[in-house]
VMD Tcl script that draws the C-alpha trace (Angstrom):
set ca {
  {6.27 25.70 13.16}
  {6.92 27.35 9.80}
  {4.77 26.42 6.82}
  {6.08 23.64 4.63}
  {6.20 22.92 0.92}
  {5.51 19.22 0.31}
  {6.16 16.90 -2.63}
  {4.27 13.58 -2.76}
  {5.85 11.08 -5.15}
  {3.44 8.88 -7.11}
  {0.33 9.11 -9.23}
  {-2.29 6.77 -7.76}
  {-5.15 6.76 -5.29}
  {-2.77 6.42 -2.34}
  {-0.91 9.57 -3.34}
  {-4.15 11.46 -4.02}
  {-5.40 10.61 -0.50}
  {-2.10 11.55 1.17}
  {-1.71 14.80 -0.77}
  {-5.30 15.90 -0.09}
  {-4.90 15.31 3.67}
  {-1.58 17.15 3.69}
  {-3.12 20.06 1.77}
  {-5.75 20.44 4.52}
  {-3.06 21.10 7.15}
  {-2.59 24.70 8.34}
  {1.13 23.87 8.34}
  {1.08 23.34 4.57}
  {2.23 26.11 2.26}
  {1.90 24.25 -1.06}
  {1.57 20.64 -2.26}
  {3.16 19.14 -5.36}
  {2.51 15.63 -6.71}
  {4.80 13.82 -9.15}
  {3.48 12.75 -11.54}
  {0.01 13.03 -9.98}
  {-3.22 12.51 -11.91}
  {-6.36 14.30 -13.06}
  {-7.66 14.39 -9.49}
  {-4.57 15.82 -7.79}
  {-4.39 18.68 -10.33}
  {-7.54 20.12 -8.74}
  {-5.78 21.11 -5.49}
  {-2.04 20.51 -6.04}
  {0.61 21.19 -8.67}
  {1.38 18.11 -10.76}
  {4.99 17.72 -11.87}
  {5.87 15.52 -14.83}
  {8.63 13.74 -12.95}
  {9.26 9.99 -12.86}
  {9.59 8.91 -9.18}
  {12.29 6.42 -10.21}
  {14.44 9.11 -11.89}
  {16.34 10.32 -8.82}
  {18.13 13.16 -10.64}
  {14.77 14.52 -11.83}
  {13.32 14.22 -8.32}
  {16.34 16.04 -6.89}
  {15.92 18.84 -9.43}
  {12.22 19.17 -8.53}
  {13.06 19.35 -4.81}
  {15.47 22.20 -5.50}
  {13.38 24.07 -8.08}
  {10.23 24.08 -5.95}
  {12.01 24.61 -2.60}
  {10.53 21.46 -1.07}
  {10.74 20.91 2.69}
  {9.06 17.50 2.98}
  {9.19 14.59 0.51}
  {6.64 11.78 0.93}
  {7.51 8.70 -1.14}
  {4.25 6.94 -2.04}
  {5.13 3.84 -4.13}
  {7.49 1.01 -3.30}
  {9.73 0.95 -6.40}
  {11.75 4.12 -5.66}
  {12.12 3.09 -2.00}
  {13.44 -0.35 -2.89}
  {15.76 1.27 -5.46}
  {17.22 3.50 -2.74}
  {15.79 6.98 -3.29}
  {16.35 8.01 0.33}
  {20.01 6.96 0.24}
  {20.56 8.81 -3.04}
  {18.93 12.08 -1.99}
  {20.47 12.24 1.49}
  {23.93 12.01 -0.09}
  {23.33 15.29 -1.93}
  {24.60 18.21 0.14}
  {22.05 20.67 -1.23}
  {19.14 18.45 -0.12}
  {20.13 17.69 3.46}
  {17.37 20.00 4.72}
  {14.61 17.93 3.05}
  {12.63 15.72 5.44}
  {12.12 12.39 3.64}
  {9.26 10.11 4.62}
  {10.30 6.64 3.52}
  {13.05 4.20 4.54}
  {16.42 3.71 2.93}
  {17.23 0.78 0.66}
  {18.07 -1.57 3.53}
  {14.79 -0.90 5.37}
  {12.78 -1.17 2.14}
  {14.13 -4.72 1.71}
  {11.35 -5.73 4.12}
  {9.10 -5.27 1.09}
  {11.61 -5.70 -1.72}
  {12.64 -9.23 -0.72}
  {10.25 -11.79 0.77}
  {13.25 -13.92 1.75}
  {14.88 -10.99 3.59}
  {11.60 -10.29 5.42}
  {11.27 -13.94 6.44}
  {14.82 -14.07 7.77}
  {14.21 -10.78 9.64}
  {11.10 -12.24 11.30}
  {12.92 -15.44 12.21}
  {15.76 -13.47 13.74}
  {13.48 -11.30 15.87}
  {10.86 -13.87 16.88}
  {7.99 -12.32 14.91}
  {5.19 -14.82 14.13}
  {4.95 -15.87 10.47}
  {4.37 -19.01 8.39}
  {7.16 -21.61 8.06}
  {9.03 -21.32 4.75}
  {12.02 -22.09 2.58}
  {13.54 -20.09 -0.30}
  {14.80 -21.52 -3.60}
  {16.71 -20.16 -6.61}
  {16.44 -21.11 -10.28}
  {19.18 -23.74 -10.07}
  {17.45 -25.43 -7.13}
  {14.30 -26.60 -8.91}
  {14.66 -30.25 -7.85}
  {15.11 -29.30 -4.20}
  {12.19 -26.87 -4.45}
  {9.92 -29.55 -5.94}
  {10.94 -31.98 -3.19}
  {10.10 -29.39 -0.52}
  {6.78 -28.66 -2.20}
  {5.87 -32.36 -2.19}
  {6.75 -32.51 1.50}
  {4.23 -29.71 2.22}
  {0.48 -30.21 2.44}
  {-1.90 -28.02 0.39}
  {-2.97 -25.39 -0.30}
  {0.46 -24.40 -1.62}
  {1.75 -20.82 -1.31}
  {4.43 -19.55 -3.70}
  {5.79 -16.01 -3.48}
  {8.08 -14.21 -5.90}
  {10.93 -12.87 -3.78}
  {10.97 -9.41 -5.38}
  {8.47 -6.72 -6.34}
  {5.72 -7.95 -8.67}
  {3.09 -5.17 -8.46}
  {1.00 -7.08 -5.93}
  {0.62 -10.08 -8.27}
  {3.59 -12.24 -7.24}
  {1.75 -14.56 -4.83}
  {0.23 -17.76 -6.24}
  {-1.88 -20.11 -4.12}
  {-2.73 -23.55 -5.54}
  {-5.02 -26.24 -4.14}
  {-3.41 -29.03 -6.17}
  {0.20 -30.17 -6.05}
  {0.33 -30.47 -9.85}
  {-0.71 -26.84 -10.30}
  {1.76 -25.73 -7.62}
  {4.59 -27.59 -9.37}
  {3.69 -25.93 -12.68}
  {3.55 -22.50 -11.03}
  {6.91 -23.11 -9.37}
  {8.55 -24.01 -12.69}
  {7.00 -20.96 -14.38}
  {8.09 -18.60 -11.61}
  {11.68 -19.82 -11.51}
  {11.67 -19.65 -15.31}
  {10.89 -15.92 -15.19}
  {7.09 -15.61 -14.96}
  {7.58 -12.43 -12.91}
  {10.94 -11.49 -14.40}
  {13.76 -10.88 -11.94}
  {11.21 -10.77 -9.09}
  {10.84 -14.57 -9.23}
  {14.53 -15.45 -9.67}
  {14.01 -16.58 -6.07}
  {10.75 -18.13 -4.84}
  {9.60 -18.44 -1.25}
  {7.49 -21.53 -0.53}
  {5.58 -21.19 2.71}
  {2.92 -23.04 4.66}
  {-0.68 -21.94 4.12}
  {-2.33 -20.09 6.99}
  {-6.10 -20.57 7.27}
  {-7.66 -17.43 8.69}
  {-8.80 -13.91 7.84}
  {-6.59 -11.09 6.57}
  {-6.24 -7.62 8.06}
  {-3.74 -4.80 7.56}
  {-2.18 -2.66 10.27}
  {-0.19 0.54 9.71}
  {2.32 2.56 11.69}
  {4.51 5.62 11.29}
  {7.94 5.21 12.84}
  {10.83 7.60 13.41}
  {13.13 4.62 13.93}
  {12.73 4.54 17.71}
  {9.07 5.18 18.48}
  {5.95 4.61 16.42}
  {2.38 5.87 16.07}
  {-0.41 3.50 15.02}
  {-2.87 4.44 12.27}
  {-6.32 2.84 11.74}
  {-6.44 -0.77 10.55}
  {-8.11 -1.85 7.29}
  {-9.13 -4.89 5.27}
  {-8.67 -4.93 1.52}
  {-10.01 -7.19 -1.22}
  {-7.38 -8.27 -3.74}
  {-9.20 -10.70 -6.04}
  {-10.86 -9.40 -9.20}
  {-14.01 -11.49 -8.73}
  {-16.78 -11.37 -6.17}
  {-16.51 -13.83 -3.32}
  {-12.72 -13.37 -3.50}
  {-12.39 -15.39 -6.70}
  {-10.18 -14.94 -9.73}
  {-6.82 -13.28 -10.27}
  {-5.05 -11.12 -7.71}
  {-5.09 -7.38 -8.36}
  {-3.56 -4.36 -6.68}
  {-6.78 -4.15 -4.63}
  {-10.48 -3.86 -5.48}
  {-11.72 -2.14 -2.33}
  {-11.20 -1.73 1.40}
  {-12.96 -1.19 4.73}
  {-11.84 0.54 7.96}
  {-12.30 -0.14 10.85}
  {-12.40 -3.93 10.79}
  {-15.03 -5.37 13.18}
  {-12.93 -8.29 14.46}
  {-9.87 -6.08 15.14}
  {-10.78 -5.57 18.79}
  {-8.67 -4.28 21.67}
  {-7.26 -7.76 22.38}
  {-6.07 -8.23 18.79}
  {-4.59 -4.72 18.70}
  {-2.56 -5.51 21.82}
  {-1.27 -8.77 20.32}
  {-0.33 -7.02 17.08}
  {1.53 -4.22 18.85}
  {3.27 -6.44 21.42}
  {4.21 -9.34 19.12}
  {4.65 -7.67 15.74}
  {4.84 -3.85 15.57}
  {7.12 -3.17 18.57}
  {9.47 -6.11 17.77}
  {9.70 -4.97 14.13}
  {10.71 -1.41 15.06}
  {13.09 -2.71 17.72}
  {14.50 -5.34 15.33}
  {15.28 -2.76 12.67}
  {17.13 -0.67 15.24}
  {19.03 -3.73 16.55}
  {20.04 -4.57 12.97}
  {21.39 -1.04 12.52}
  {18.72 -0.14 9.96}
  {17.58 3.49 10.07}
  {13.87 3.39 9.24}
  {11.84 6.59 8.94}
  {8.40 6.34 7.40}
  {5.35 4.11 7.07}
  {5.30 0.44 8.01}
  {2.54 -1.78 6.62}
  {1.82 -5.13 8.27}
  {-0.20 -7.56 6.16}
  {-1.51 -10.06 8.70}
  {-3.39 -13.34 8.78}
  {-5.39 -13.88 11.95}
  {-5.60 -17.61 12.74}
  {-7.87 -18.52 15.66}
  {-7.35 -15.05 17.11}
  {-3.56 -15.11 16.72}
  {-1.85 -12.69 14.25}
  {0.87 -13.80 11.82}
  {2.76 -11.60 9.35}
  {2.20 -12.59 5.72}
  {3.94 -9.51 4.28}
  {5.58 -6.21 5.09}
  {5.28 -3.10 2.93}
  {7.65 -0.14 3.29}
  {4.84 2.32 2.49}
  {1.09 2.69 2.85}
  {-1.18 0.23 1.07}
  {-3.41 1.02 -1.87}
  {-6.46 1.04 -1.67}
  {-6.16 0.88 2.15}
  {-4.83 4.46 2.27}
  {-8.12 5.62 0.76}
  {-10.00 4.40 3.88}
  {-7.31 4.89 6.54}
  {-6.38 8.51 5.84}
  {-9.99 9.84 5.66}
  {-10.52 8.51 9.22}
  {-7.49 10.44 10.50}
  {-8.53 13.46 12.60}
  {-4.95 14.37 13.51}
  {-2.93 16.71 11.30}
  {-1.08 14.37 8.90}
  {1.64 16.88 8.03}
  {2.32 17.44 11.73}
  {2.67 13.67 12.20}
  {4.98 13.37 9.20}
  {7.14 16.23 10.47}
  {7.41 14.55 13.89}
  {8.36 11.30 12.15}
  {11.19 13.00 10.25}
  {12.36 14.91 13.34}
  {12.37 11.84 15.63}
  {9.74 13.27 17.98}
  {6.92 10.72 17.66}
  {7.23 9.58 21.30}
  {3.98 10.17 23.18}
  {2.09 11.55 20.19}
  {-1.57 10.65 20.22}
  {-3.26 9.96 16.90}
  {-6.92 10.97 16.78}
  {-9.17 8.70 14.75}
  {-12.76 9.19 13.60}
  {-15.32 6.69 14.89}
  {-16.92 6.56 11.46}
  {-16.50 3.67 9.03}
  {-14.81 4.32 5.70}
  {-15.24 2.11 2.63}
  {-13.75 2.37 -0.81}
  {-14.82 0.62 -4.01}
  {-12.27 0.52 -6.82}
  {-13.49 1.12 -10.36}
  {-11.23 -0.65 -12.85}
  {-10.75 -0.91 -16.62}
  {-12.28 -3.83 -18.50}
  {-9.78 -6.68 -18.76}
  {-7.78 -5.71 -15.66}
  {-5.62 -7.21 -14.15}
  {-4.67 -8.59 -17.56}
  {-4.72 -6.58 -20.81}
  {-6.88 -3.43 -20.80}
  {-7.28 -0.29 -22.87}
  {-6.49 3.27 -21.78}
  {-7.76 6.66 -22.89}
  {-11.47 6.04 -22.23}
  {-13.39 9.24 -21.45}
  {-14.81 9.38 -17.90}
  {-18.23 10.96 -17.40}
  {-20.27 11.83 -14.31}
  {-17.39 12.95 -12.06}
  {-19.10 16.22 -11.17}
  {-22.20 14.42 -9.89}
  {-20.60 12.49 -7.00}
  {-19.79 15.36 -4.64}
  {-21.67 14.97 -1.36}
  {-20.84 15.24 2.35}
  {-18.82 12.25 3.51}
  {-17.86 11.18 0.00}
  {-14.35 11.39 -1.47}
  {-13.31 10.40 -4.97}
  {-9.64 9.46 -5.28}
  {-8.13 9.15 -8.76}
  {-5.95 6.08 -9.21}
  {-5.30 5.86 -12.96}
  {-6.49 8.99 -14.74}
  {-5.08 11.77 -16.92}
  {-6.25 15.21 -18.00}
  {-6.16 15.20 -21.81}
  {-7.54 17.99 -24.02}
  {-9.90 19.28 -21.34}
  {-11.31 15.93 -20.26}
  {-10.51 13.18 -17.76}
  {-9.56 9.82 -19.32}
  {-8.55 6.42 -18.00}
  {-4.80 5.85 -17.72}
  {-4.47 2.64 -15.72}
  {-6.03 -0.64 -14.68}
  {-7.37 0.76 -11.44}
  {-9.07 4.03 -12.34}
  {-11.01 5.54 -9.42}
  {-11.43 4.82 -5.70}
  {-14.94 5.68 -4.49}
  {-14.61 6.37 -0.76}
  {-17.46 7.17 1.62}
  {-17.80 7.63 5.37}
  {-20.79 6.49 7.40}
  {-21.92 5.62 10.91}
  {-22.02 1.97 9.81}
  {-20.32 -0.08 7.12}
  {-23.65 -0.45 5.30}
  {-24.12 3.32 5.23}
  {-20.58 3.89 3.97}
  {-20.94 1.22 1.29}
  {-24.17 2.79 0.12}
  {-22.24 5.99 -0.53}
  {-19.33 4.22 -2.26}
  {-21.66 2.31 -4.57}
  {-23.74 5.38 -5.38}
  {-20.54 7.02 -6.63}
  {-19.48 3.98 -8.64}
  {-22.89 3.75 -10.30}
  {-22.92 7.45 -11.22}
  {-19.52 7.46 -12.95}
  {-19.30 6.05 -16.47}
  {-16.49 4.96 -18.77}
  {-16.30 2.25 -21.39}
  {-15.60 -1.18 -19.86}
  {-15.93 -0.04 -16.23}
  {-16.06 -2.80 -13.62}
  {-16.23 -2.89 -9.83}
  {-16.89 -5.53 -7.22}
  {-20.31 -5.30 -5.62}
  {-19.45 -7.32 -2.50}
  {-16.77 -5.29 -0.70}
  {-17.03 -6.09 3.02}
  {-19.05 -9.26 2.34}
  {-17.13 -11.27 4.94}
  {-17.51 -8.61 7.65}
  {-21.32 -8.41 7.72}
}
mol new
graphics top color blue
foreach p $ca { graphics top sphere $p radius 0.5 }
foreach p [lrange $ca 0 end-1] q [lrange $ca 1 end] { graphics top cylinder $p $q radius 0.2 }
display resetview
């Protein structure tokens, strides 16, 4: 197999982890990341290209003679980047990892995903969808439900479009706010669904549209506060493997969810090439889908990819070529944990441009620092986002891995830094 030039679209911790693993492959000639961050510049070429500007992406693919494009974030997928690029005659040779617009609707529309699951018999919570002009009907349905009450913005809302309320009064207020534009166009439709009492876990697969290869599972922690309290964030940390995800659960997930999803997409005439993320709730040992993503999760990628012993670029090439059948994915037995360092005030208002110190002191065997929201400015690394750094460590046990993650988080300093000190608390 000839060496490949790879472009990873995105600038967060997920893209840092993917690009670093790809760069380790003997099949890799050169890695580019667009726009990348202060961490990716250490081993890859950062390109100042907006992933949602398809003409600029196309120009970068041509200029840098790219063979493989890996689309990290959801927005360009939902906007149809695959469809746009594959229509360009001069880019037909580029292997694109990421579904087309129709496949990405699994993430881009909660209502579409629910109807897909209904159609293909995939277990999920009961639901109904309402538009802005249907407020009275939506309120009536809400009052018919029993709490807690789950409201989901239909469209993309940066991981913050799900509101869970214990009281009916709060749920009614949230419903009015959402239909009135709380999340912009994303909540022009709202899905109301029954609450599932259980424990969350995420599963991941690569699919070529016919076959699939499973990656390690993970559990992430979305709330800003310890004990899973406070506002939802893009993710404050993650653990892989997950102790309760035993062989029996894996079989249920594959048989009832993963295989029917891949088969359902094919039956619906949807060409899907890329990552599939299954956000699950396990209720009394039975898995239910609470969300699909059309890409890898963040910060789950920062614990899943470090456990991958197989060559990631080889797997991605097989995915694009339709040759995943029978491929075995090798996984490390070690536990990986990541602790997300965030800016003060996140997930609400926060300041950027804070100088980051202590980065050079965290290098150690089994420790990996992934940049999530950083920039290189005038010879120094500064904060450039709400989630700033993912401190990942590997260990023989979760406790050992967490010790490494927290040692990194303690050593790094920037004004207003915050991180949760209880990642994995419910798995001990």
